[in-house]
All heavy atoms as an XYZ file, in Angstrom:
745
protein
N      -1.566    -24.775      5.429
C      -1.706    -23.374      5.143
C      -0.321    -22.772      4.894
O       0.597    -22.976      5.657
C      -2.385    -22.689      6.323
C      -2.726    -21.274      6.089
S      -3.801    -20.753      7.452
C      -3.750    -19.037      7.164
N      -0.175    -22.031      3.800
C       1.101    -21.399      3.479
C       1.299    -20.169      4.349
O       0.355    -19.457      4.648
C       1.128    -20.965      2.020
C       0.984    -22.122      1.065
C       1.029    -21.651     -0.342
N      -0.166    -20.829     -0.614
C      -0.491    -20.398     -1.813
N       0.261    -20.663     -2.845
N      -1.567    -19.669     -2.002
N       2.561    -19.937      4.741
C       2.784    -18.696      5.482
C       3.193    -17.594      4.512
O       3.531    -17.840      3.367
C       3.780    -18.893      6.628
C       5.195    -19.091      6.157
O       5.598    -18.580      5.121
N       5.964    -19.841      6.924
N       3.175    -16.356      4.970
C       3.428    -15.202      4.116
C       4.844    -15.256      3.554
O       5.060    -14.956      2.390
C       3.189    -13.893      4.892
C       3.595    -12.687      4.072
C       1.732    -13.793      5.293
N       5.824    -15.661      4.346
C       7.207    -15.704      3.871
C       7.345    -16.630      2.669
O       8.033    -16.316      1.707
C       8.142    -16.138      4.988
N       6.680    -17.771      2.710
C       6.727    -18.694      1.564
C       6.142    -18.033      0.323
O       6.679    -18.142     -0.775
C       5.939    -19.971      1.848
C       6.602    -20.844      2.885
O       7.804    -20.652      3.138
O       5.908    -21.714      3.445
N       5.040    -17.358      0.477
C       4.374    -16.713     -0.647
C       5.239    -15.595     -1.216
O       5.326    -15.418     -2.420
C       3.022    -16.159     -0.212
C       2.249    -15.521     -1.347
C       0.864    -15.225     -0.932
C       0.140    -16.522     -0.951
N      -1.235    -16.488     -1.310
N       5.891    -14.827     -0.360
C       6.683    -13.699     -0.822
C       7.962    -14.132     -1.515
O       8.511    -13.393     -2.292
C       7.006    -12.764      0.343
C       5.805    -12.086      0.970
C       6.245    -11.231      2.137
C       5.042    -11.268     -0.044
N       8.428    -15.330     -1.254
C       9.664    -15.802     -1.881
C       9.448    -16.324     -3.293
O      10.401    -16.540     -4.017
C      10.309    -16.896     -1.030
C      10.929    -16.334      0.229
O      11.242    -15.131      0.253
O      11.096    -17.110      1.172
N       8.236    -16.553     -3.681
C       8.002    -17.101     -5.014
C       8.149    -16.031     -6.086
O       8.101    -14.850     -5.817
C       6.637    -17.774     -5.098
C       5.474    -16.817     -5.108
C       4.150    -17.542     -5.107
O       4.084    -18.710     -4.797
N       3.094    -16.852     -5.450
N       8.346    -16.476     -7.301
C       8.464    -15.542     -8.421
C       7.064    -15.194     -8.921
O       6.103    -15.937     -8.700
C       9.276    -16.168     -9.565
O       8.669    -17.399     -9.941
C      10.711    -16.429     -9.130
N       6.926    -14.058     -9.591
C       5.602    -13.669    -10.095
C       5.017    -14.725    -11.039
O       5.743    -15.375    -11.786
C       5.881    -12.372    -10.861
C       7.172    -11.876    -10.331
C       7.954    -13.089     -9.916
N       3.705    -14.877    -10.980
C       2.992    -15.806    -11.842
C       2.039    -14.991    -12.715
O       1.263    -14.176    -12.195
C       2.198    -16.846    -11.016
C       1.363    -17.743    -11.917
C       3.138    -17.666    -10.139
N       2.110    -15.203    -14.019
C       1.244    -14.469    -14.945
C      -0.215    -14.676    -14.560
O      -0.651    -15.790    -14.294
C       1.489    -14.928    -16.374
N      -0.962    -13.592    -14.511
C      -2.388    -13.664    -14.203
C      -2.727    -13.445    -12.746
O      -3.892    -13.244    -12.414
N      -1.730    -13.489    -11.842
C      -2.009    -13.216    -10.433
C      -2.241    -11.721    -10.244
O      -1.626    -10.895    -10.922
C      -0.846    -13.650     -9.545
C      -0.811    -15.148     -9.330
O      -1.641    -15.888     -9.843
N       0.161    -15.604     -8.577
N      -3.100    -11.373     -9.300
C      -3.377     -9.972     -9.021
C      -3.637     -9.796     -7.535
O      -4.319    -10.608     -6.924
C      -4.577     -9.490     -9.826
C      -4.608     -8.005     -9.909
C      -5.531     -7.167     -9.332
C      -3.678     -7.158    -10.570
N      -5.223     -5.854     -9.622
C      -4.083     -5.821    -10.373
C      -2.514     -7.389    -11.309
C      -3.388     -4.723    -10.879
C      -1.835     -6.310    -11.820
C      -2.266     -5.000    -11.606
N      -3.085     -8.752     -6.965
C      -3.184     -8.484     -5.535
C      -3.647     -7.046     -5.324
O      -3.247     -6.145     -6.064
C      -1.825     -8.686     -4.851
C      -1.259    -10.052     -5.114
C      -0.431    -10.287     -6.200
C      -1.583    -11.124     -4.288
C       0.072    -11.546     -6.467
C      -1.087    -12.394     -4.541
C      -0.254    -12.601     -5.640
O       0.228    -13.850     -5.895
N      -4.453     -6.834     -4.313
C      -4.925     -5.492     -3.976
C      -4.963     -5.374     -2.457
O      -5.245     -6.357     -1.752
C      -6.310     -5.192     -4.596
C      -7.377     -6.126     -4.049
C      -6.701     -3.753     -4.415
N      -4.628     -4.188     -1.953
C      -4.732     -3.964     -0.518
C      -5.194     -2.538     -0.260
O      -5.020     -1.643     -1.085
C      -3.426     -4.254      0.205
S      -2.090     -3.117     -0.146
N      -5.818     -2.367      0.883
C      -6.304     -1.063      1.321
C      -5.574     -0.705      2.607
O      -5.398     -1.554      3.486
C      -7.810     -1.141      1.567
O      -8.275      0.058      2.122
N      -5.161      0.549      2.705
C      -4.402      1.029      3.850
C      -5.017      2.314      4.383
O      -5.637      3.063      3.627
C      -2.963      1.373      3.446
C      -2.189      0.411      2.579
C      -0.955      1.093      2.020
C      -1.799     -0.804      3.384
N      -4.806      2.563      5.653
C      -5.013      3.894      6.194
C      -3.621      4.418      6.514
O      -2.839      3.765      7.217
C      -5.901      3.899      7.456
C      -5.878      5.268      8.119
C      -7.320      3.515      7.091
N      -3.302      5.561      5.938
C      -2.017      6.209      6.175
C      -2.289      7.452      7.011
O      -3.079      8.306      6.613
C      -1.328      6.582      4.840
C      -0.029      7.336      5.102
C      -1.071      5.332      3.997
N      -1.657      7.519      8.162
C      -1.781      8.713      9.007
C      -0.489      9.507      8.881
O       0.601      8.965      9.029
C      -2.008      8.334     10.463
C      -1.955      9.542     11.367
C      -3.178      9.705     12.214
O      -3.884      8.756     12.486
N      -3.430     10.917     12.642
N      -0.649     10.783      8.571
C       0.496     11.672      8.389
C       0.287     12.945      9.193
O      -0.823     13.252      9.625
C       0.652     12.017      6.910
N       1.344     13.687      9.360
C       1.233     15.004      9.987
C       0.426     15.888      9.047
O       0.733     15.962      7.856
C       2.607     15.595     10.224
C       3.462     14.761     11.131
C       4.774     15.471     11.434
N       5.661     14.605     12.176
C       5.560     14.335     13.473
N       4.586     14.870     14.163
N       6.407     13.535     14.067
N      -0.629     16.514      9.529
C      -1.486     17.321      8.648
C      -0.723     18.355      7.824
O      -1.041     18.572      6.650
C      -2.471     17.982      9.619
C      -2.560     17.016     10.758
C      -1.162     16.465     10.899
N       0.318     18.947      8.391
C       1.080     19.956      7.650
C       1.930     19.354      6.528
O       2.402     20.069      5.650
C       1.965     20.791      8.601
C       3.089     20.031      9.265
C       2.721     19.293     10.553
O       1.520     19.162     10.876
O       3.658     18.838     11.223
N       2.112     18.043      6.540
C       2.891     17.352      5.500
C       1.994     16.586      4.534
O       2.467     15.876      3.652
C       3.866     16.361      6.147
C       4.865     16.976      7.082
C       6.116     17.282      6.332
C       7.193     17.737      7.303
N       8.468     17.805      6.680
N       0.691     16.701      4.688
C      -0.247     15.876      3.923
C      -0.085     16.034      2.413
O      -0.113     15.042      1.685
C      -1.683     16.181      4.349
C      -2.716     15.133      3.955
C      -2.365     13.765      4.512
C      -4.094     15.551      4.417
N       0.103     17.234      1.931
C       0.235     17.450      0.488
C       1.441     16.699     -0.081
O       1.332     16.039     -1.125
C       0.340     18.932      0.170
N       2.572     16.749      0.601
C       3.756     16.054      0.088
C       3.617     14.540      0.236
O       4.098     13.781     -0.613
C       5.029     16.555      0.763
O       5.001     16.323      2.151
N       2.938     14.079      1.282
C       2.695     12.639      1.445
C       1.796     12.142      0.313
O       2.066     11.106     -0.304
C       2.076     12.329      2.829
C       1.587     10.884      2.908
C       3.082     12.618      3.938
N       0.743     12.904      0.004
C      -0.158     12.519     -1.087
C       0.594     12.462     -2.409
O       0.415     11.518     -3.194
C      -1.323     13.502     -1.184
C      -2.329     13.344     -0.067
C      -3.344     14.462     -0.015
C      -4.136     14.615     -1.277
N      -5.200     15.644     -1.166
N       1.452     13.424     -2.676
C       2.223     13.433     -3.921
C       3.123     12.207     -4.007
O       3.222     11.571     -5.070
C       3.044     14.713     -4.023
N       3.767     11.840     -2.898
C       4.641     10.664     -2.888
C       3.844      9.384     -3.121
O       4.276      8.495     -3.859
C       5.412     10.592     -1.572
N       2.669      9.288     -2.511
C       1.828      8.103     -2.705
C       1.368      7.988     -4.159
O       1.427      6.910     -4.757
C       0.605      8.166     -1.783
C       0.874      7.974     -0.296
C      -0.365      8.330      0.513
C       1.328      6.558     -0.014
N       0.924      9.096     -4.718
C       0.409      9.066     -6.090
C       1.505      8.819     -7.120
O       1.209      8.453     -8.257
C      -0.349     10.354     -6.389
C      -1.644     10.511     -5.577
C      -2.252     11.889     -5.802
C      -2.634      9.400     -5.906
N       2.765      8.980     -6.728
C       3.885      8.679     -7.621
C       4.170      7.174     -7.681
O       4.876      6.713     -8.569
C       5.135      9.427     -7.171
N       3.592      6.408     -6.748
C       3.788      4.954     -6.734
C       2.866      4.314     -7.765
O       1.702      4.709     -7.882
C       3.494      4.375     -5.348
C       4.429      4.834     -4.286
S       3.968      4.116     -2.690
C       5.558      4.064     -1.915
N       3.358      3.308     -8.483
C       2.524      2.649     -9.497
C       1.261      2.032     -8.897
O       1.302      1.451     -7.807
C       3.424      1.547    -10.067
C       4.793      1.819     -9.556
C       4.679      2.724     -8.378
N       0.164      2.182     -9.606
C      -1.116      1.557     -9.247
C      -1.544      1.850     -7.814
O      -2.064      0.996     -7.103
C      -1.065      0.049     -9.502
C      -0.773     -0.359    -10.954
C      -0.538     -1.847    -11.056
C      -1.893      0.075    -11.869
N      -1.312      3.095     -7.386
C      -1.687      3.538     -6.046
C      -2.659      4.701     -6.179
O      -2.419      5.628     -6.944
C      -0.439      3.965     -5.247
O       0.447      2.841     -5.149
C      -0.806      4.442     -3.853
N      -3.773      4.616     -5.455
C      -4.804      5.645     -5.502
C      -5.198      6.060     -4.088
O      -5.152      5.247     -3.161
C      -6.054      5.128     -6.223
C      -5.803      4.698     -7.650
C      -7.019      4.059     -8.293
O      -8.021      3.785     -7.586
O      -6.971      3.820     -9.502
N      -5.611      7.295     -3.954
C      -6.143      7.796     -2.684
C      -7.655      7.908     -2.857
O      -8.133      8.594     -3.751
C      -5.527      9.160     -2.329
C      -4.023      8.999     -2.128
C      -6.199      9.731     -1.070
C      -3.266     10.296     -1.982
N      -8.402      7.207     -1.996
C      -9.860      7.156     -2.136
C     -10.606      7.960     -1.083
O     -11.832      8.066     -1.145
C     -10.337      5.706     -2.126
C     -10.035      5.002     -3.395
N     -10.879      5.027     -4.476
C      -8.955      4.281     -3.777
C     -10.350      4.337     -5.467
N      -9.178      3.884     -5.073
N      -9.893      8.486     -0.101
C     -10.548      9.296      0.912
C      -9.515      9.969      1.780
O      -8.364      9.540      1.841
N      -9.942     11.063      2.407
C      -9.011     11.748      3.295
C      -9.752     12.571      4.340
O     -10.888     12.980      4.138
C      -8.052     12.637      2.516
C      -8.687     13.803      1.804
C      -7.650     14.605      1.042
O      -7.061     15.530      1.648
O      -7.446     14.315     -0.149
N      -9.085     12.748      5.470
C      -9.510     13.657      6.532
C      -8.323     14.576      6.770
O      -7.452     14.282      7.595
C      -9.849     12.886      7.809
C     -11.188     12.222      7.801
C     -11.519     11.750      9.192
C     -12.987     11.394      9.266
N     -13.334     10.989     10.632
N      -8.256     15.667      6.010
C      -7.076     16.534      6.075
C      -6.763     17.060      7.477
O      -5.601     17.156      7.854
C      -7.412     17.687      5.131
C      -8.572     17.247      4.324
C      -9.261     16.170      5.084
N      -7.801     17.380      8.243
C      -7.569     17.924      9.573
C      -6.915     16.909     10.516
O      -6.262     17.276     11.485
C      -8.879     18.454     10.187
C      -9.933     17.414     10.480
C     -10.742     16.900      9.271
O     -10.541     17.389      8.141
O     -11.566     16.002      9.483
N      -7.073     15.611     10.213
C      -6.466     14.541     11.020
C      -5.247     13.933     10.342
O      -4.565     13.091     10.929
C      -7.495     13.452     11.305
C      -8.655     13.926     12.143
C      -9.684     12.840     12.393
O      -9.348     11.638     12.270
O     -10.831     13.182     12.713
N      -5.007     14.300      9.084
C      -3.870     13.740      8.345
C      -4.077     12.301      7.928
O      -3.116     11.577      7.695
N      -5.323     11.870      7.794
C      -5.607     10.473      7.448
C      -5.963     10.332      5.973
O      -6.726     11.136      5.428
C      -6.754      9.921      8.297
C      -6.380      9.737      9.739
C      -7.504      9.110     10.522
C      -7.105      8.940     11.977
N      -8.200      8.382     12.764
N      -5.424      9.275      5.347
C      -5.698      8.960      3.949
C      -6.126      7.502      3.820
O      -5.557      6.631      4.493
C      -4.441      9.165      3.100
C      -3.843     10.569      3.093
C      -2.476     10.552      2.415
C      -4.778     11.528      2.386
N      -7.098      7.240      2.965
C      -7.462      5.872      2.593
C      -6.793      5.609      1.249
O      -7.037      6.315      0.275
C      -8.990      5.696      2.485
C      -9.327      4.293      2.001
C      -9.649      5.990      3.824
N      -5.931      4.600      1.217
C      -5.104      4.318      0.052
C      -5.365      2.898     -0.435
O      -5.484      1.970      0.374
C      -3.605      4.475      0.417
C      -2.710      4.156     -0.765
C      -3.334      5.878      0.947
N      -5.445      2.735     -1.751
C      -5.573      1.409     -2.360
C      -4.384      1.197     -3.291
O      -4.050      2.068     -4.091
C      -6.901      1.264     -3.135
C      -6.953     -0.063     -3.877
C      -8.079      1.385     -2.184
N      -3.742      0.040     -3.149
C      -2.619     -0.329     -4.016
C      -2.919     -1.664     -4.680
O      -3.520     -2.549     -4.070
C      -1.324     -0.453     -3.204
C      -0.891      0.811     -2.535
S       0.763      0.735     -1.771
C       0.755     -0.818     -0.933
N      -2.465     -1.798     -5.931
C      -2.631     -3.036     -6.680
C      -1.296     -3.439     -7.273
O      -0.442     -2.588     -7.533
C      -3.625     -2.843     -7.814
C      -5.008     -2.436     -7.367
C      -5.933     -2.216     -8.546
O      -5.995     -3.099     -9.422
O      -6.568     -1.154     -8.586
N      -1.126     -4.736     -7.512
C       0.092     -5.232     -8.145
C      -0.131     -6.653     -8.646
O      -1.026     -7.352     -8.179
C       1.257     -5.231     -7.151
O       2.431     -5.726     -7.751
N       0.726     -7.066     -9.561
C       0.686     -8.454    -10.023
C       1.662     -9.329     -9.242
O       1.836    -10.500     -9.533
C       0.987     -8.539    -11.523
C       2.351     -8.014    -11.892
O       3.049     -7.459    -11.014
O       2.737     -8.148    -13.067
N       2.314     -8.760     -8.223
C       3.282     -9.504     -7.404
C       3.134     -9.037     -5.961
O       3.277     -7.851     -5.665
C       4.691     -9.258     -7.931
C       5.760    -10.118     -7.328
C       5.537    -11.448     -7.009
C       7.009     -9.596     -7.087
C       6.532    -12.246     -6.469
C       8.018    -10.376     -6.544
C       7.787    -11.700     -6.237
N       2.840     -9.953     -5.065
C       2.569     -9.608     -3.673
C       3.754     -8.912     -3.007
O       3.579     -7.976     -2.225
C       2.173    -10.853     -2.889
C       1.627    -10.537     -1.517
C       1.112    -11.752     -0.815
O       1.697    -12.823     -0.934
N       0.030    -11.618     -0.094
N       4.949     -9.356     -3.320
C       6.146     -8.749     -2.732
C       6.197     -7.242     -3.025
O       6.613     -6.447     -2.189
C       7.409     -9.418     -3.231
C       8.677     -8.817     -2.650
C       9.931     -9.484     -3.184
N      10.041    -10.866     -2.812
C      10.589    -11.309     -1.671
N      11.036    -10.448     -0.792
N      10.674    -12.585     -1.415
N       5.730     -6.840     -4.202
C       5.715     -5.423     -4.563
C       4.876     -4.626     -3.579
O       5.276     -3.538     -3.145
C       5.188     -5.235     -5.996
O       6.034     -5.962     -6.891
C       5.143     -3.787     -6.398
N       3.708     -5.157     -3.210
C       2.852     -4.444     -2.250
C       3.528     -4.310     -0.891
O       3.478     -3.250     -0.265
C       1.510     -5.155     -2.095
C       0.589     -5.134     -3.309
C      -0.702     -5.871     -2.988
C       0.311     -3.724     -3.768
N       4.180     -5.364     -0.446
C       4.871     -5.320      0.840
C       5.993     -4.282      0.788
O       6.161     -3.484      1.717
C       5.416     -6.716      1.221
C       6.297     -6.638      2.461
C       4.271     -7.691      1.443
N       6.742     -4.268     -0.302
C       7.832     -3.292     -0.442
C       7.290     -1.867     -0.487
O       7.869     -0.953      0.109
C       8.657     -3.599     -1.688
C       9.481     -4.858     -1.545
C      10.121     -5.327     -2.841
O       9.852     -4.735     -3.914
O      10.890     -6.299     -2.781
N       6.163     -1.667     -1.174
C       5.579     -0.326     -1.227
C       5.077      0.118      0.139
O       5.210      1.288      0.498
C       4.451     -0.267     -2.258
C       4.972     -0.225     -3.676
C       3.855     -0.103     -4.682
O       2.918     -0.898     -4.676
N       3.958      0.884     -5.550
N       4.508     -0.792      0.912
C       4.077     -0.431      2.264
C       5.274     -0.002      3.107
O       5.178      0.955      3.884
C       3.335     -1.594      2.920
C       1.913     -1.736      2.427
S       0.976     -2.963      3.341
C       1.355     -4.423      2.393
N       6.396     -0.683      2.944
C       7.610     -0.293      3.664
C       8.091      1.082      3.201
O       8.528      1.891      4.015
C       8.710     -1.343      3.465
C       8.439     -2.651      4.167
C       8.326     -2.502      5.679
O       9.118     -1.743      6.295
O       7.426     -3.138      6.274
N       7.995      1.366      1.915
C       8.396      2.670      1.394
C       7.501      3.785      1.946
O       7.983      4.886      2.242
C       8.332      2.689     -0.138
C       9.383      1.840     -0.801
C       9.152      1.700     -2.304
O       8.274      2.339     -2.870
N       9.927      0.843     -2.942
N       6.221      3.494      2.087
C       5.291      4.495      2.617
C       5.697      4.890      4.030
O       5.651      6.066      4.397
C       3.833      3.986      2.573
C       3.370      3.859      1.115
C       2.904      4.920      3.352
C       2.046      3.135      0.948
N       6.121      3.926      4.823
C       6.547      4.218      6.197
C       7.697      5.220      6.229
O       7.861      5.949      7.202
C       6.967      2.933      6.912
C       5.841      1.975      7.187
C       6.384      0.728      7.841
C       5.327     -0.325      7.985
N       5.866     -1.562      8.570
N       8.510      5.240      5.165
C       9.688      6.109      5.119
C       9.417      7.485      4.520
O      10.321      8.322      4.467
C      10.807      5.420      4.322
C      11.343      4.179      5.030
O      11.274      4.126      6.274
O      11.832      3.267      4.336
N       8.193      7.743      4.059
C       7.865      9.057      3.509
C       7.859     10.076      4.645
O       7.249      9.849      5.692
C       6.486      9.038      2.802
C       6.517      8.101      1.589
C       6.077     10.446      2.376
C       5.146      7.862      0.960
N       8.543     11.200      4.418
C       8.603     12.251      5.425
C       7.190     12.727      5.778
O       6.416     13.093      4.892
C       9.434     13.429      4.901
C       9.588     14.526      5.927
O       9.779     14.210      7.119
O       9.502     15.708      5.535
N       6.864     12.680      7.042
C       5.556     13.115      7.512
C       4.612     11.978      7.852
O       3.607     12.183      8.524
N       4.903     10.758      7.391
C       4.044      9.608      7.693
C       4.280      9.171      9.135
O       5.418      8.996      9.573
C       4.287      8.439      6.710
C       3.581      7.168      7.181
C       3.812      8.819      5.315
N       3.183      8.987      9.857
C       3.253      8.551     11.251
C       3.066      7.043     11.343
O       3.832      6.350     11.999
C       2.180      9.276     12.095
C       2.429     10.787     12.072
C       2.153      8.742     13.527
C       1.293     11.619     12.626
N       2.015      6.531     10.685
C       1.723      5.105     10.754
C       1.005      4.663      9.480
O       0.269      5.432      8.863
C       0.892      4.755     12.021
C      -0.498      5.333     11.949
C       0.842      3.264     12.264
N       1.236      3.400      9.109
C       0.565      2.775      7.967
C      -0.157      1.543      8.506
O       0.464      0.673      9.108
C       1.577      2.350      6.877
C       0.871      1.660      5.731
C       2.370      3.546      6.389
N      -1.474      1.479      8.285
C      -2.265      0.350      8.787
C      -2.892     -0.398      7.622
O      -3.625      0.196      6.825
C      -3.382      0.849      9.711
O      -2.836      1.565     10.797
N      -2.606     -1.698      7.526
C      -3.225     -2.548      6.515
C      -4.651     -2.834      6.964
O      -4.880     -3.339      8.053
C      -2.448     -3.847      6.351
C      -3.026     -4.853      5.368
C      -2.997     -4.304      3.940
C      -2.246     -6.165      5.443
N      -5.621     -2.503      6.106
C      -7.025     -2.691      6.440
C      -7.604     -3.901      5.733
O      -8.370     -4.667      6.301
C      -7.843     -1.426      6.077
C      -7.283     -0.193      6.793
C      -9.318     -1.619      6.375
C      -7.252     -0.283      8.305
N      -7.222     -4.095      4.478
C      -7.815     -5.172      3.669
C      -6.785     -5.643      2.657
O      -6.028     -4.840      2.121
C      -9.059     -4.651      2.953
C      -9.709     -5.651      2.025
C     -10.513     -6.659      2.537
C      -9.495     -5.593      0.654
C     -11.104     -7.585      1.683
C     -10.082     -6.518     -0.197
C     -10.886     -7.519      0.329
O     -11.453     -8.436     -0.510
N      -6.791     -6.937      2.388
C      -5.918     -7.508      1.372
C      -6.678     -8.605      0.627
O      -7.398     -9.395      1.252
C      -4.671     -8.096      2.052
O      -3.849     -8.712      1.107
N      -6.541     -8.623     -0.683
C      -7.207     -9.641     -1.505
C      -6.233    -10.130     -2.551
O      -5.434     -9.348     -3.091
C      -8.449     -9.070     -2.189
C      -9.127    -10.059     -3.081
N      -9.908    -11.087     -2.575
C      -9.102    -10.202     -4.418
C     -10.352    -11.803     -3.600
N      -9.880    -11.282     -4.719
N      -6.303    -11.406     -2.869
C      -5.455    -11.968     -3.906
C      -6.281    -12.786     -4.881
O      -7.193    -13.495     -4.480
C      -4.347    -12.821     -3.291
C      -4.848    -13.915     -2.365
C      -3.755    -14.477     -1.502
O      -2.765    -13.821     -1.236
N      -3.943    -15.693     -1.047
N      -5.962    -12.645     -6.139
C      -6.577    -13.424     -7.211
C      -5.428    -14.168     -7.885
O      -4.671    -13.575     -8.645
C      -7.292    -12.529     -8.192
C      -8.019    -13.306     -9.280
O      -8.084    -14.554     -9.184
O      -8.510    -12.671    -10.225
N      -5.278    -15.441     -7.528
C      -4.141    -16.210     -8.015
C      -4.573    -17.251     -9.027
O      -5.582    -17.936     -8.840
C      -3.406    -16.898     -6.862
C      -2.802    -15.927     -5.886
C      -2.078    -16.592     -4.757
O      -2.460    -17.730     -4.352
O      -1.105    -15.985     -4.248
N      -3.799    -17.348    -10.083
C      -4.014    -18.385    -11.098
C      -3.204    -19.612    -10.695
O      -2.047    -19.494    -10.352
C      -3.557    -17.878    -12.474
C      -4.184    -16.570    -12.876
C      -5.693    -16.639    -12.938
O      -6.254    -17.538    -13.558
N      -6.353    -15.697    -12.299
N      -3.803    -20.765    -10.755
C      -3.074    -21.994    -10.343
C      -2.760    -22.832    -11.541
O      -3.374    -22.906    -12.506
C      -3.894    -22.794     -9.339
C      -4.099    -22.036     -8.061
N      -3.150    -21.985     -7.077
C      -5.112    -21.271     -7.624
C      -3.610    -21.250     -6.077
N      -4.795    -20.809     -6.392
């Protein structure tokens, strides 16, 4: 079984596709700016929200797994974000 570090060190392969779902919890008063920052990220969508709790359901896609990991790290640094939880991850790899 390959570990994640091995997978992340490889170069992109044409035809590979990755998708992940996250729950992003933010301070409710910062939710609008957090949503704007998320929607500015490539291939990132918000599919649900609980504004009173500051919770967002976010889906990200990429052709390179490392990109998703880097974007998750960037989300953690958005002003107002409290926690980012990975809920689901799927990969479609061409061999």
